[in-house]
All heavy atoms as an XYZ file, in Angstrom:
847
protein
N      90.724    222.718    -72.720
C      90.684    223.870    -71.840
C      89.483    223.804    -70.906
O      89.623    224.047    -69.724
C      90.644    225.138    -72.694
C      90.637    226.409    -71.907
S      92.254    226.723    -71.237
C      91.996    228.323    -70.557
N      88.304    223.470    -71.449
C      87.101    223.375    -70.635
C      87.212    222.256    -69.593
O      86.728    222.396    -68.472
C      85.865    223.147    -71.495
C      85.379    224.435    -72.128
O      85.711    225.510    -71.650
N      84.622    224.312    -73.192
N      87.852    221.144    -69.985
C      88.012    220.027    -69.067
C      88.909    220.425    -67.897
O      88.644    220.060    -66.747
C      88.603    218.838    -69.826
C      88.514    217.547    -69.090
C      88.950    216.401    -69.979
C      88.627    215.092    -69.323
N      89.006    213.951    -70.152
N      89.940    221.188    -68.161
C      90.844    221.656    -67.114
C      90.129    222.582    -66.145
O      90.288    222.465    -64.924
C      92.049    222.404    -67.738
O      92.661    221.575    -68.707
C      93.063    222.770    -66.675
N      89.300    223.469    -66.662
C      88.549    224.396    -65.806
C      87.568    223.626    -64.932
O      87.417    223.919    -63.742
C      87.822    225.454    -66.658
C      88.835    226.392    -67.323
C      86.864    226.261    -65.813
C      88.234    227.370    -68.289
N      86.910    222.614    -65.485
C      85.971    221.810    -64.711
C      86.681    221.071    -63.570
O      86.177    221.017    -62.447
C      85.247    220.812    -65.606
C      84.200    221.434    -66.485
C      83.507    220.385    -67.317
C      82.503    221.030    -68.263
N      81.809    220.024    -69.086
N      87.844    220.501    -63.872
C      88.604    219.772    -62.855
C      89.030    220.720    -61.737
O      88.919    220.398    -60.551
C      89.815    219.055    -63.478
C      89.331    217.909    -64.373
C      90.760    218.528    -62.405
C      90.414    217.252    -65.186
N      89.504    221.894    -62.110
C      89.920    222.890    -61.111
C      88.735    223.324    -60.266
O      88.831    223.440    -59.040
C      90.598    224.097    -61.798
C      91.948    223.683    -62.366
C      90.772    225.246    -60.817
C      92.610    224.745    -63.224
N      87.591    223.556    -60.885
C      86.413    223.983    -60.151
C      85.923    222.891    -59.185
O      85.531    223.182    -58.055
C      85.284    224.377    -61.113
C      85.525    225.684    -61.811
S      85.793    227.048    -60.668
C      84.279    227.031    -59.755
N      85.945    221.653    -59.625
C      85.537    220.549    -58.753
C      86.482    220.451    -57.565
O      86.052    220.310    -56.416
C      85.472    219.221    -59.537
C      84.301    219.247    -60.517
C      85.367    218.020    -58.602
C      84.260    218.088    -61.478
N      87.777    220.539    -57.826
C      88.760    220.485    -56.746
C      88.557    221.632    -55.755
O      88.561    221.421    -54.540
C      90.179    220.532    -57.315
C      91.233    220.647    -56.256
C      91.579    219.550    -55.495
C      91.856    221.858    -56.011
C      92.537    219.648    -54.498
C      92.821    221.973    -55.026
C      93.156    220.861    -54.269
N      88.375    222.840    -56.253
C      88.183    223.994    -55.377
C      86.897    223.882    -54.574
O      86.854    224.242    -53.394
C      88.191    225.294    -56.191
C      89.533    225.732    -56.767
C      89.365    226.974    -57.632
C      90.529    225.994    -55.645
N      85.856    223.374    -55.185
C      84.591    223.203    -54.477
C      84.719    222.175    -53.360
O      84.275    222.417    -52.227
C      83.483    222.778    -55.451
O      83.391    223.748    -56.504
C      82.147    222.664    -54.756
N      85.335    221.047    -53.651
C      85.530    220.011    -52.636
C      86.420    220.539    -51.513
O      86.147    220.329    -50.327
C      86.126    218.733    -53.258
C      86.583    217.746    -52.197
C      85.124    218.081    -54.189
N      87.478    221.245    -51.863
C      88.383    221.816    -50.876
C      87.655    222.820    -49.984
O      87.784    222.799    -48.760
C      89.567    222.476    -51.590
C      90.622    222.994    -50.664
C      91.377    222.122    -49.896
C      90.854    224.347    -50.565
C      92.351    222.597    -49.041
C      91.829    224.836    -49.712
C      92.572    223.954    -48.942
N      86.869    223.682    -50.591
C      86.112    224.679    -49.834
C      85.123    224.022    -48.893
O      85.015    224.383    -47.718
C      85.394    225.636    -50.788
C      84.455    226.570    -50.081
C      84.950    227.653    -49.376
C      83.095    226.353    -50.099
C      84.099    228.512    -48.706
C      82.226    227.209    -49.433
C      82.734    228.291    -48.742
N      84.369    223.056    -49.394
C      83.372    222.388    -48.560
C      84.015    221.633    -47.399
O      83.483    221.623    -46.288
C      82.515    221.444    -49.408
C      81.565    222.132    -50.385
C      80.873    221.097    -51.267
C      80.547    222.980    -49.648
N      85.161    221.009    -47.649
C      85.826    220.293    -46.556
C      86.302    221.266    -45.484
O      86.185    220.982    -44.291
C      86.992    219.464    -47.085
O      87.996    220.319    -47.619
N      86.824    222.414    -45.876
C      87.225    223.418    -44.895
C      86.022    224.003    -44.167
O      86.049    224.204    -42.950
C      88.004    224.553    -45.573
C      89.408    224.225    -46.038
C      90.005    225.417    -46.773
C      90.284    223.847    -44.866
N      84.965    224.278    -44.899
C      83.776    224.898    -44.323
C      83.131    223.995    -43.283
O      82.847    224.406    -42.168
C      82.782    225.233    -45.435
C      81.542    225.927    -44.944
C      81.574    227.278    -44.619
C      80.347    225.243    -44.788
C      80.442    227.924    -44.157
C      79.210    225.879    -44.336
C      79.263    227.225    -44.023
O      78.146    227.866    -43.565
N      82.891    222.741    -43.643
C      82.234    221.835    -42.714
C      83.177    221.386    -41.603
O      82.732    221.091    -40.495
C      81.638    220.633    -43.439
C      80.435    220.995    -44.248
C      80.425    220.833    -45.625
C      79.316    221.517    -43.634
C      79.319    221.179    -46.370
C      78.195    221.872    -44.370
C      78.205    221.694    -45.738
N      84.458    221.329    -41.873
C      85.423    220.977    -40.839
C      85.484    222.019    -39.744
O      85.694    221.704    -38.568
N      85.269    223.252    -40.106
C      85.310    224.341    -39.132
C      84.145    224.243    -38.154
O      84.302    224.538    -36.972
C      85.259    225.674    -39.879
C      85.359    226.886    -38.993
C      85.565    228.125    -39.836
C      84.350    228.979    -39.869
N      84.544    230.240    -40.558
N      82.990    223.821    -38.617
C      81.802    223.797    -37.781
C      81.530    222.448    -37.125
O      80.713    222.367    -36.229
C      80.578    224.223    -38.585
C      80.665    225.668    -38.997
C      80.914    226.017    -40.311
C      80.535    226.674    -38.066
C      81.008    227.348    -40.676
C      80.634    228.009    -38.424
C      80.867    228.329    -39.737
O      80.971    229.649    -40.095
N      82.191    221.406    -37.573
C      81.885    220.094    -37.015
C      82.794    219.709    -35.857
O      82.564    218.706    -35.208
C      81.979    219.022    -38.105
O      83.317    218.907    -38.533
N      83.823    220.473    -35.589
C      84.735    220.111    -34.504
C      84.368    220.867    -33.236
O      84.713    222.015    -33.056
C      86.174    220.410    -34.904
O      86.343    221.787    -35.131
N      83.633    220.207    -32.365
C      83.232    220.790    -31.089
C      84.004    220.182    -29.930
O      83.622    220.321    -28.787
C      81.732    220.588    -30.856
C      80.917    221.498    -31.725
O      81.364    222.569    -32.100
N      79.719    221.074    -32.052
N      85.107    219.511    -30.220
C      85.853    218.812    -29.184
C      86.332    219.766    -28.091
O      86.221    219.474    -26.905
C      87.040    218.082    -29.806
C      87.818    217.269    -28.804
C      87.309    216.068    -28.326
C      89.038    217.707    -28.330
C      88.001    215.325    -27.398
C      89.742    216.970    -27.403
C      89.221    215.782    -26.946
O      89.911    215.059    -26.030
N      86.866    220.902    -28.472
C      87.406    221.840    -27.498
C      86.388    222.893    -27.064
O      86.654    223.658    -26.153
C      88.635    222.540    -28.060
C      89.777    221.592    -28.289
C      90.109    221.161    -29.559
C      90.514    221.107    -27.220
C      91.156    220.281    -29.759
C      91.548    220.224    -27.411
C      91.870    219.821    -28.683
O      92.895    218.950    -28.880
N      85.254    222.948    -27.690
C      84.290    223.997    -27.395
C      83.249    223.610    -26.358
O      82.490    224.456    -25.909
C      83.575    224.429    -28.681
C      84.530    225.079    -29.639
O      85.525    225.662    -29.233
N      84.242    224.976    -30.925
N      83.189    222.354    -25.978
C      82.169    221.914    -25.041
C      82.671    222.140    -23.610
O      83.442    221.358    -23.081
C      81.836    220.444    -25.270
C      80.564    220.065    -24.598
O      80.008    220.840    -23.838
N      80.088    218.866    -24.881
N      82.225    223.220    -22.971
C      82.718    223.608    -21.661
C      81.764    223.200    -20.541
O      82.014    223.492    -19.391
C      82.922    225.120    -21.614
C      83.906    225.624    -22.620
C      83.984    227.119    -22.583
C      84.832    227.624    -23.739
N      84.810    229.058    -23.831
N      80.685    222.529    -20.844
C      79.665    222.232    -19.847
C      79.720    220.797    -19.339
O      78.840    220.381    -18.608
C      78.283    222.533    -20.426
C      78.096    223.990    -20.767
C      76.733    224.263    -21.318
C      76.596    225.734    -21.661
N      75.317    226.057    -22.244
N      80.717    220.055    -19.729
C      80.803    218.670    -19.300
C      81.464    218.622    -17.918
O      82.525    219.193    -17.699
C      81.614    217.827    -20.303
C      80.888    217.770    -21.636
C      81.858    216.439    -19.759
C      81.631    217.023    -22.701
N      80.826    217.930    -16.997
C      81.384    217.762    -15.663
C      82.195    216.473    -15.602
O      81.800    215.443    -16.137
C      80.260    217.686    -14.621
C      79.437    218.942    -14.407
C      78.302    218.655    -13.434
C      80.307    220.057    -13.880
N      83.328    216.534    -14.926
C      84.133    215.335    -14.736
C      83.530    214.495    -13.620
O      82.660    214.940    -12.869
C      85.576    215.714    -14.377
O      85.559    216.442    -13.150
C      86.205    216.550    -15.474
N      84.010    213.274    -13.481
C      83.517    212.399    -12.415
C      83.805    212.995    -11.044
O      82.983    212.907    -10.129
C      84.151    211.011    -12.534
C      83.663    210.251    -13.756
O      82.532    210.551    -14.201
O      84.386    209.383    -14.243
N      84.987    213.602    -10.904
C      85.340    214.228     -9.628
C      84.392    215.378     -9.299
O      83.990    215.553     -8.144
C      86.772    214.739     -9.672
C      87.801    213.640     -9.808
C      89.185    214.194    -10.059
O      89.374    215.426    -10.042
O      90.100    213.375    -10.270
N      84.038    216.173    -10.302
C      83.141    217.304    -10.085
C      81.747    216.823     -9.704
O      81.086    217.432     -8.855
C      83.083    218.176    -11.332
N      81.314    215.723    -10.288
C      79.996    215.169     -9.952
C      79.989    214.676     -8.503
O      79.040    214.928     -7.755
C      79.613    214.042    -10.932
C      79.376    214.631    -12.327
C      78.383    213.289    -10.448
C      79.192    213.605    -13.411
N      81.067    213.995     -8.103
C      81.152    213.519     -6.719
C      81.180    214.700     -5.745
O      80.529    214.658     -4.688
C      82.400    212.659     -6.548
C      82.279    211.312     -7.227
C      83.554    210.522     -7.109
C      83.456    209.220     -7.897
N      84.719    208.466     -7.864
N      81.922    215.734     -6.085
C      81.990    216.925     -5.237
C      80.609    217.589     -5.145
O      80.188    218.020     -4.067
C      83.012    217.915     -5.788
C      83.197    219.145     -4.937
C      84.229    220.079     -5.536
C      84.314    221.346     -4.712
N      85.177    222.353     -5.336
N      79.897    217.648     -6.263
C      78.561    218.225     -6.296
C      77.606    217.435     -5.389
O      76.864    217.998     -4.593
C      78.032    218.262     -7.734
C      76.576    218.619     -7.841
C      76.151    219.931     -7.707
C      75.614    217.630     -8.065
C      74.814    220.265     -7.790
C      74.269    217.953     -8.153
C      73.874    219.273     -8.020
O      72.551    219.597     -8.092
N      77.643    216.127     -5.523
C      76.765    215.282     -4.710
C      77.093    215.419     -3.226
O      76.196    215.455     -2.382
C      76.873    213.834     -5.172
C      76.243    213.596     -6.525
C      76.483    212.194     -7.048
O      77.271    211.437     -6.437
O      75.878    211.862     -8.086
N      78.376    215.503     -2.908
C      78.792    215.662     -1.509
C      78.301    216.999     -0.956
O      77.768    217.065      0.158
C      80.316    215.578     -1.423
C      80.861    215.719     -0.028
C      82.376    215.675     -0.039
C      82.908    216.014      1.339
N      84.354    216.182      1.338
N      78.494    218.069     -1.738
C      78.034    219.388     -1.306
C      76.519    219.440     -1.169
O      75.980    220.104     -0.279
C      78.510    220.479     -2.279
C      80.005    220.709     -2.209
O      80.643    220.216     -1.255
O      80.540    221.396     -3.113
N      75.826    218.726     -2.032
C      74.365    218.687     -1.979
C      73.878    217.991     -0.696
O      72.959    218.463     -0.041
C      73.832    217.975     -3.227
C      72.359    218.100     -3.540
C      71.990    219.567     -3.756
C      72.009    217.301     -4.777
N      74.558    216.885     -0.356
C      74.198    216.168      0.869
C      74.474    217.006      2.110
O      73.737    216.933      3.099
C      74.961    214.847      0.951
C      74.443    213.796      0.013
C      75.255    212.524      0.132
C      74.804    211.497     -0.887
N      75.629    210.273     -0.827
N      75.571    217.767      2.065
C      75.959    218.578      3.219
C      75.171    219.881      3.305
O      75.292    220.609      4.279
C      77.458    218.880      3.175
C      78.324    217.649      3.349
C      79.797    217.945      3.189
O      80.164    219.111      2.924
O      80.607    216.996      3.320
N      74.388    220.181      2.296
C      73.555    221.373      2.305
C      74.300    222.658      1.995
O      73.834    223.746      2.323
N      75.452    222.541      1.344
C      76.222    223.734      0.982
C      75.557    224.464     -0.186
O      74.776    223.878     -0.939
C      77.651    223.363      0.591
C      78.483    222.839      1.736
C      79.899    222.569      1.269
C      80.759    222.051      2.416
N      82.121    221.731      1.955
N      75.892    225.739     -0.317
C      75.367    226.530     -1.431
C      76.021    226.044     -2.726
O      77.242    225.934     -2.811
C      75.645    228.015     -1.207
C      75.015    228.904     -2.238
C      75.230    230.364     -1.905
C      74.558    231.231     -2.964
N      74.777    232.657     -2.675
N      75.195    225.780     -3.707
C      75.677    225.242     -4.982
C      75.934    226.385     -5.953
O      75.032    227.175     -6.246
C      74.649    224.266     -5.593
C      74.269    223.161     -4.597
C      75.131    223.687     -6.901
C      75.390    222.254     -4.215
N      77.170    226.466     -6.441
C      77.533    227.436     -7.480
C      78.195    226.685     -8.624
O      79.082    225.848     -8.397
C      78.490    228.491     -6.932
C      77.840    229.414     -5.921
C      78.829    230.461     -5.421
O      80.025    230.356     -5.642
N      78.299    231.474     -4.756
N      77.771    226.998     -9.817
C      78.246    226.291    -10.998
C      79.760    226.393    -11.165
O      80.421    225.437    -11.560
C      77.541    226.836    -12.248
C      77.885    226.164    -13.566
C      77.482    224.698    -13.532
C      77.201    226.867    -14.708
N      80.325    227.540    -10.855
C      81.765    227.751    -11.052
C      82.621    226.834    -10.186
O      83.801    226.630    -10.496
C      82.125    229.206    -10.768
C      81.502    230.143    -11.766
O      81.203    229.748    -12.885
N      81.285    231.382    -11.370
N      82.072    226.275     -9.134
C      82.839    225.377     -8.281
C      83.026    223.999     -8.896
O      83.870    223.233     -8.419
C      82.140    225.221     -6.924
C      82.129    226.499     -6.135
O      82.945    227.385     -6.361
N      81.199    226.604     -5.202
N      82.274    223.667     -9.919
C      82.293    222.316    -10.459
C      82.839    222.223    -11.885
O      83.269    221.160    -12.298
C      80.888    221.719    -10.397
C      80.308    221.838     -9.013
C      79.339    222.779     -8.730
C      80.770    221.041     -7.985
C      78.820    222.913     -7.455
C      80.270    221.167     -6.698
C      79.296    222.110     -6.438
O      78.810    222.249     -5.176
N      82.816    223.308    -12.617
C      83.349    223.296    -13.983
C      84.830    223.653    -13.931
O      85.222    224.619    -13.288
C      82.579    224.289    -14.880
C      81.134    223.827    -15.012
C      83.232    224.393    -16.248
C      80.288    224.729    -15.864
N      85.624    222.829    -14.612
C      87.060    223.073    -14.627
C      87.386    224.362    -15.360
O      86.742    224.695    -16.357
C      87.781    221.911    -15.313
C      87.739    220.628    -14.532
C      88.535    219.531    -15.203
O      89.259    219.830    -16.173
O      88.424    218.382    -14.761
N      88.395    225.048    -14.867
C      88.828    226.269    -15.537
C      89.548    225.900    -16.828
O      90.290    224.922    -16.891
C      89.747    227.074    -14.626
C      89.025    227.600    -13.412
C      89.932    228.412    -12.543
C      89.145    228.904    -11.321
N      90.002    229.539    -10.342
N      89.295    226.695    -17.852
C      89.864    226.423    -19.163
C      91.347    226.773    -19.175
O      91.758    227.839    -18.724
C      89.134    227.255    -20.220
C      89.555    226.944    -21.624
C      88.722    227.711    -22.627
O      87.557    227.991    -22.344
O      89.277    228.022    -23.693
N      92.149    225.853    -19.678
C      93.589    226.084    -19.775
C      93.883    226.795    -21.082
O      93.240    226.556    -22.098
C      94.343    224.763    -19.723
C      94.170    224.037    -18.414
C      94.887    222.721    -18.416
C      94.631    221.982    -17.125
N      95.260    220.662    -17.124
N      94.852    227.677    -21.047
C      95.239    228.423    -22.244
C      96.502    227.795    -22.819
O      97.581    227.890    -22.227
C      95.481    229.889    -21.898
C      95.783    230.736    -23.115
O      95.465    230.306    -24.239
O      96.355    231.829    -22.948
N      96.358    227.141    -23.955
C      97.482    226.475    -24.586
C      98.065    227.289    -25.735
O      98.888    226.785    -26.491
C      97.055    225.100    -25.118
C      96.684    224.128    -24.044
C      95.365    223.778    -23.819
C      97.659    223.558    -23.245
C      95.023    222.882    -22.828
C      97.323    222.665    -22.251
C      96.003    222.326    -22.050
O      95.671    221.443    -21.070
N      97.625    228.512    -25.875
C      98.096    229.294    -27.017
C      99.563    229.693    -26.829
O     100.025    229.963    -25.724
C      97.224    230.542    -27.198
O      97.359    231.388    -26.085
N     100.266    229.689    -27.941
C     101.643    230.150    -27.976
C     101.888    230.770    -29.341
O     100.971    230.921    -30.150
C     102.612    228.995    -27.695
C     102.445    227.839    -28.651
O     102.084    228.025    -29.796
N     102.701    226.626    -28.176
N     103.101    231.145    -29.610
C     103.417    231.836    -30.857
C     103.081    230.981    -32.078
O     102.534    231.482    -33.061
C     104.910    232.218    -30.884
O     105.226    232.925    -29.687
C     105.229    233.088    -32.076
N     103.404    229.705    -32.014
C     103.159    228.808    -33.155
C     101.659    228.651    -33.410
O     101.209    228.708    -34.556
C     103.814    227.429    -32.910
C     105.329    227.563    -32.673
C     103.532    226.484    -34.062
C     106.099    228.097    -33.844
N     100.889    228.438    -32.355
C      99.445    228.252    -32.557
C      98.788    229.534    -33.064
O      97.890    229.493    -33.901
C      98.778    227.790    -31.274
O      98.862    228.774    -30.273
N      99.226    230.687    -32.563
C      98.685    231.961    -33.043
C      99.035    232.165    -34.512
O      98.211    232.647    -35.299
C      99.214    233.120    -32.201
C      98.645    233.145    -30.802
C      99.253    234.262    -29.978
C      98.763    234.202    -28.544
N      99.416    235.198    -27.699
N     100.248    231.793    -34.896
C     100.664    231.895    -36.299
C      99.817    230.975    -37.174
O      99.391    231.365    -38.266
C     102.147    231.540    -36.435
C     102.725    231.575    -37.842
C     102.724    233.010    -38.384
C     104.138    231.025    -37.839
N      99.543    229.765    -36.681
C      98.702    228.834    -37.434
C      97.292    229.358    -37.620
O      96.698    229.228    -38.693
N      96.741    229.978    -36.580
C      95.382    230.525    -36.678
C      95.348    231.683    -37.668
O      94.442    231.771    -38.505
C      94.887    230.970    -35.286
C      94.619    229.740    -34.425
C      93.631    231.812    -35.400
C      94.345    230.061    -32.972
N      96.322    232.572    -37.601
C      96.355    233.703    -38.532
C      96.546    233.218    -39.967
O      95.924    233.744    -40.889
C      97.457    234.680    -38.138
C      97.156    235.422    -36.867
C      98.008    236.650    -36.736
C      97.778    237.310    -35.401
N      96.740    238.279    -35.389
N      97.395    232.205    -40.150
C      97.603    231.647    -41.486
C      96.319    231.037    -42.031
O      95.967    231.258    -43.194
C      98.708    230.570    -41.439
O      99.894    231.140    -40.894
C      99.000    230.020    -42.823
N      95.604    230.300    -41.201
C      94.355    229.698    -41.677
C      93.305    230.761    -41.987
O      92.521    230.601    -42.929
C      93.812    228.708    -40.656
O      93.414    229.371    -39.481
N      93.282    231.845    -41.232
C      92.345    232.935    -41.532
C      92.684    233.589    -42.867
O      91.781    233.907    -43.656
C      92.368    233.976    -40.410
C      91.694    233.507    -39.136
C      91.883    234.468    -37.975
O      92.625    235.467    -38.121
O      91.273    234.227    -36.915
N      93.967    233.788    -43.136
C      94.386    234.370    -44.415
C      94.012    233.443    -45.565
O      93.503    233.885    -46.595
C      95.906    234.664    -44.406
C      96.204    235.816    -43.447
C      96.415    234.972    -45.812
C      97.685    236.039    -43.191
N      94.249    232.139    -45.382
C      93.899    231.165    -46.425
C      92.392    231.174    -46.659
O      91.931    231.148    -47.804
C      94.386    229.759    -46.035
C      95.906    229.701    -46.084
C      93.776    228.693    -46.942
C      96.502    228.434    -45.501
N      91.609    231.241    -45.584
C      90.150    231.254    -45.713
C      89.669    232.491    -46.478
O      88.848    232.396    -47.387
C      89.506    231.223    -44.334
C      87.995    231.219    -44.382
C      87.374    231.231    -42.991
O      88.095    231.327    -41.996
O      86.136    231.150    -42.924
N      90.212    233.669    -46.137
C      89.809    234.903    -46.821
C      90.209    234.868    -48.293
O      89.433    235.250    -49.169
C      90.437    236.115    -46.137
C      89.826    236.420    -44.793
C      90.531    237.591    -44.123
C      89.987    237.823    -42.716
N      90.728    238.886    -42.020
N      91.436    234.401    -48.564
C      91.910    234.322    -49.948
C      91.061    233.353    -50.755
O      90.689    233.649    -51.895
C      93.386    233.876    -49.962
O      94.151    234.764    -49.164
C      93.937    233.860    -51.377
N      90.764    232.204    -50.177
C      89.967    231.209    -50.885
C      88.564    231.729    -51.155
O      88.022    231.529    -52.243
C      89.915    229.911    -50.075
C      89.275    228.789    -50.814
C      89.960    228.113    -51.802
C      87.978    228.413    -50.542
C      89.377    227.089    -52.495
C      87.378    227.391    -51.224
C      88.086    226.717    -52.204
N      87.986    232.423    -50.190
C      86.643    232.971    -50.363
C      86.622    234.013    -51.478
O      85.736    234.006    -52.342
C      86.148    233.604    -49.047
O      86.175    232.620    -48.024
C      84.727    234.130    -49.195
N      87.608    234.908    -51.475
C      87.672    235.933    -52.516
C      87.889    235.309    -53.894
O      87.243    235.702    -54.874
C      88.795    236.925    -52.218
C      88.491    237.863    -51.080
C      89.638    238.818    -50.825
C      89.363    239.719    -49.640
N      90.501    240.618    -49.355
N      88.803    234.328    -53.971
C      89.070    233.702    -55.265
C      87.856    232.932    -55.761
O      87.568    232.916    -56.964
C      90.296    232.797    -55.189
O      90.078    231.759    -54.277
N      87.132    232.291    -54.852
C      85.928    231.567    -55.253
C      84.862    232.520    -55.780
O      84.190    232.225    -56.774
C      85.377    230.754    -54.078
C      84.265    229.786    -54.398
C      84.748    228.732    -55.388
C      83.776    229.109    -53.136
N      84.729    233.692    -55.161
C      83.787    234.696    -55.647
C      84.174    235.168    -57.046
O      83.314    235.334    -57.921
C      83.717    235.886    -54.697
C      82.973    235.594    -53.425
C      82.935    236.806    -52.509
C      82.234    236.486    -51.207
N      82.204    237.649    -50.303
N      85.465    235.395    -57.272
C      85.940    235.835    -58.588
C      85.655    234.768    -59.639
O      85.172    235.069    -60.742
C      87.441    236.170    -58.525
C      87.660    237.435    -57.689
C      88.033    236.346    -59.922
C      89.113    237.712    -57.369
N      85.932    233.509    -59.297
C      85.696    232.412    -60.241
C      84.209    232.277    -60.540
O      83.820    232.080    -61.696
C      86.283    231.096    -59.685
C      85.815    229.901    -60.495
C      87.795    231.159    -59.654
N      83.372    232.419    -59.526
C      81.927    232.313    -59.755
C      81.414    233.458    -60.634
O      80.565    233.240    -61.497
C      81.185    232.286    -58.417
C      81.488    231.055    -57.580
S      81.273    229.525    -58.448
C      79.525    229.347    -58.314
N      81.937    234.662    -60.423
C      81.561    235.777    -61.296
C      81.998    235.519    -62.732
O      81.268    235.804    -63.688
C      82.177    237.082    -60.786
C      81.486    237.641    -59.576
C      82.137    238.946    -59.142
C      81.506    239.466    -57.867
N      82.146    240.711    -57.404
N      83.199    234.944    -62.894
C      83.705    234.630    -64.231
C      82.817    233.582    -64.889
O      82.461    233.705    -66.067
C      85.141    234.149    -64.123
C      85.727    233.676    -65.436
C      86.084    234.584    -66.426
C      85.914    232.325    -65.700
C      86.611    234.150    -67.631
C      86.432    231.887    -66.888
C      86.777    232.805    -67.848
O      87.296    232.370    -69.038
N      82.452    232.544    -64.159
C      81.588    231.499    -64.721
C      80.205    232.046    -65.045
O      79.600    231.649    -66.050
C      81.481    230.333    -63.755
C      82.754    229.497    -63.571
C      82.540    228.450    -62.496
C      83.147    228.850    -64.888
N      79.715    232.928    -64.202
C      78.407    233.554    -64.475
C      78.468    234.395    -65.740
O      77.552    234.386    -66.545
C      78.007    234.412    -63.281
C      76.607    234.973    -63.386
C      76.251    235.770    -62.146
O      76.221    235.150    -61.055
O      76.003    236.975    -62.288
N      79.585    235.089    -65.917
C      79.775    235.902    -67.116
C      79.837    235.029    -68.362
O      79.232    235.347    -69.400
C      81.065    236.705    -66.975
C      81.347    237.628    -68.114
C      82.648    238.387    -67.867
C      83.016    239.234    -69.058
N      84.310    239.917    -68.870
N      80.524    233.902    -68.267
C      80.614    232.982    -69.393
C      79.230    232.386    -69.698
O      78.851    232.223    -70.844
C      81.622    231.849    -69.100
C      83.047    232.400    -69.105
C      81.522    230.730    -70.119
C      84.081    231.377    -68.704
N      78.486    232.065    -68.678
C      77.161    231.456    -68.839
C      76.192    232.423    -69.495
O      75.328    232.013    -70.279
C      76.624    231.026    -67.475
C      75.389    230.156    -67.600
O      75.329    229.357    -68.555
O      74.507    230.289    -66.731
N      76.310    233.696    -69.201
C      75.405    234.701    -69.758
C      75.700    235.012    -71.228
O      74.854    235.559    -71.917
C      75.445    235.998    -68.942
C      74.802    235.822    -67.600
O      73.979    234.942    -67.420
N      75.189    236.649    -66.649
N      76.889    234.685    -71.679
C      77.251    234.988    -73.086
C      76.700    234.007    -74.058
O      76.161    233.049    -73.942
C      78.764    235.069    -73.239
C      79.341    236.264    -72.555
C      80.842    236.329    -72.655
O      81.470    235.405    -73.241
O      81.426    237.294    -72.180
């Protein structure tokens, strides 16, 4: 029985950590300050011509790819995250209770 609980706890901990760090390590879509080659050329051209420089003229507008499926996936992952967090808290309280006895 104790071996089964240990295996489950190790699995849940690894699963939680992979979700936790995966959420914060993916900055692929969040980096909005990168200029494309075309934007750099346009910036340099405007600079040479003495035009007024505004940041919004060079950063691409963000495209919205959200649809029903992606919104459903996000809501599902939020529910899984909340459930996992609550269950992990319950398990930790149970283990703390066992440890204190």
